[in-house]
N, C-alpha and C positions, 0 to 999 in steps of 0.2 A: 658532251657538253651542251648540245642543244636542248637536252631534256632538263637540265638544271635551270636554264634561263626562264622558261615559262613558270616553273615553281617559284622562283625568286620574285617574279612579277605578281603572282597570286598572293604571296605572303606580304609583299610590301604594299599592295593596293588597300587591303582592309585597314592596315595600320595607319595609313594616311587619313582615312575617313574617320577613324576613332580618336583623333587627336582632340584633346580638351584644351580649349583656349580660355584662360581665366581672365576675368575682368577685374582690374584693381579696385574698383568701387565695391565689389561684393566680397572681397577678401576679409573685411572686418567682421568680427564675430558679433552676432546679434542674438538677443534672447527672443525666442518665439512665443514664450508664455508670459502671462502676467503674474503668475505666482512665484514667490521667491523660493529658491532652492534652500533646503535645510541641510545644515551640516551637523557634525557630531557635537559642535560647541553649543548648539541650541538647547541641549538638555531636555529634549522632548519626553524622555522616559523617566525623568527624575521623580515624578510624583508616585510612580508605581514601584519604585525600588525600595525594598526593606533592607536596611543596613544590617550586617551581621551583629548579633547581640552576644554570642558566645553560649547561649543556652540551647539545649536540644530542642529542635523544632520551634525555637523562639519562645518557649514557655519557661518562665522562671520557676524554680522549685517552690512548691506550696501553692501555686496558682492552678486553677482547673482549666483544662483545655476546652475551648468552645468550638464545637463543630461548625463548619461552614455549610451553607445551604446545599451544595452539590454532593457532599460526602455520603449522606444516608442514601440518596438515590443511586450513587455509584456502588455502595456496598450491597444493597438489595439487588440491584441489576446484575452485578458481577457474580455474586454467590448464587443468586436465583437461576441464572443461566447455566452455571456449572451443575447445579442440582438437576435442572431440567435435562441437561445432556447426559448425566449419569443414569437417570431413570430411563431415558430413551435408549441408551446403550444396553441396559439390562433387559429391556423388553423387545429388542429388535429381533426380527425373524432370522432363523439360521438359514443362510443361503449359500453355504459352502458346498463345493463340489463333492467333498468327501461324504457329507451327510446325504446328498442326493444319490450318489452312487451306492451307498449302503442300502438305502431304501429301495432303490431300483433292483438291486441284486436280490433283496428279500422278496419282492413282489414276483420276480421271475422264478425264483426257486419254489415259491408257493404255487405258482401256476403250473410248474412241471411236476409237482407232487413230491419233490425232494424234501421240502421243509413243510411242517404242519402249520396251518393257519392258527394264530394265537386266539382268534375269536371263537373258533369251533371247539377248542379244548376246554372252554369254560363250562 
């Protein structure tokens, strides 16, 4: 039992120091900013919303679709980068371990005289 009493004193001492005493004058809520908070009823996004018209992509039949300014840049950038990647993939060097091992085996067999050198036979 004597071991439990010092532990109880250690646990109760910090709790007494950490008590929060509230002052009734500071319990009222105050706004700390001068800007008014916006709620969903302010309709801040009303100007940017296009209501559904029922037409595919909002274009009526018989009317021509007008491209927006960013569309051509996106098309050329997207398909241009795909083309660049495909050409780069076609011309990348062969760095596989199988190709290296086959070439190394051919060199060693030529050095030992088992395989003829293809440049000397021409």
